[in-house]
C-alpha positions, 0 to 999 in steps of 0.5 A, a space after each residue: 311589332 317594334 318600330 325601326 329606329 330612325 337615324 338622323 342626318 347628323 348621326 350619319 355625318 357624325 359616324 362618317 366624320 369619326 371614321 375619317 378622323 380615325 383614318 387620318 390619325 392612323 395615316 399620320 402615325 403609320 407613315 413617315 411622310 404623308 401628304 394631302 392631295 388638295 385639289 381645292 374641290 369639295 372633297 379635298 376641302 372636306 379632307 382639309 377640314 377633317 384634318 384640322 379637326 383630327 389634330 387640333 389644337 396642333 396644326 396639320 402634320 403633313 403638307 397639302 399638294 396642289 397640282 396647278 394645270 394653269 387652267 384653274 379659275 383665278 378665284 380657285 387659286 385665290 381661295 387656295 392661297 387664302 386657306 393656306 394663309 389663314 390655316 397656316 399649312 404648308 402648301 406645295 404647288 406642282 406643275 408641268 413646266 414643259 407642258 406650260 412651255 408647249 402651250 398644252 391646253 384642252 383645246 390643243 391636245 384634247 381633254 384626256 391628253 391635257 389631263 395626263 400631261 398637266 395633272 397626272 404627270 406633275 402629280 406623280 413626279 411630285 410624289 416621287 420627288 418629295 418621297 411621300 410614302 402616303 398620299 391622302 385623297 378624296 376618292 369615294 367609292 360611289 364615284 365610278 367603278 374603278 373607285 369602287 375597287 379601291 381600299 381605304 388604304 390602297 397599296 401602290 407598287 413602285 412607280 405609283 402603279 395600282 395593281 388591283 390584285 395586290 390590294 389587301 383585305 380590309 378587316 373591320 378597322 384594322 389597317 395593314 400599312 406595311 410597305 416594302 420595295 418602293 411601295 407607297 400608299 394612297 389613303 381615302 378617308 371619304 371612301 364610304 361617303 356619298 356625294 350627298 354626304 359631302 355636301 351635307 357635311 359642307 353645309 353643316 360645318 360651314 366649310 368654305 368652298 
């Protein structure tokens, strides 16, 4: 009986890294104005690191967008600004000025309404204002049921609407990036990663978080 080949942790991470870098390069080539959604969390920190690898020695070919809900730890904002300075990428900060003026917080409005007003609304407004045709995010299929339905290249109808029945088949590594009638694309290079993969990659690559 032949022994089953053993796949090492590094081999798994190498394969995931190669896939993600290919997706990032395809995104930069296929879209006119992509943007990286940078929450400063572990997943977007990995995406930032992968983006640097994908286009080295050049800089990032797209800006990084952070939504400031006004409830981030001061250390998180300091880390964001430090990364922007050290790496030299364009940083765009979006916020809901009306919500800030009204004092919207998790305590005053509840966590779900606060998240909608202070995170979702400014994100969608900035994506529309900036005219971005592709937004790169750190969503993974292992996170929850709704994320499991996402494609790597996930189509959004006009107004950033996600329609599951409109999603395109994924044939191996062939991506359909064609857009019409106000459509945009969300791109998830970490779709096939698990949370453990993310933390192992952060440890291996010594990514600051």
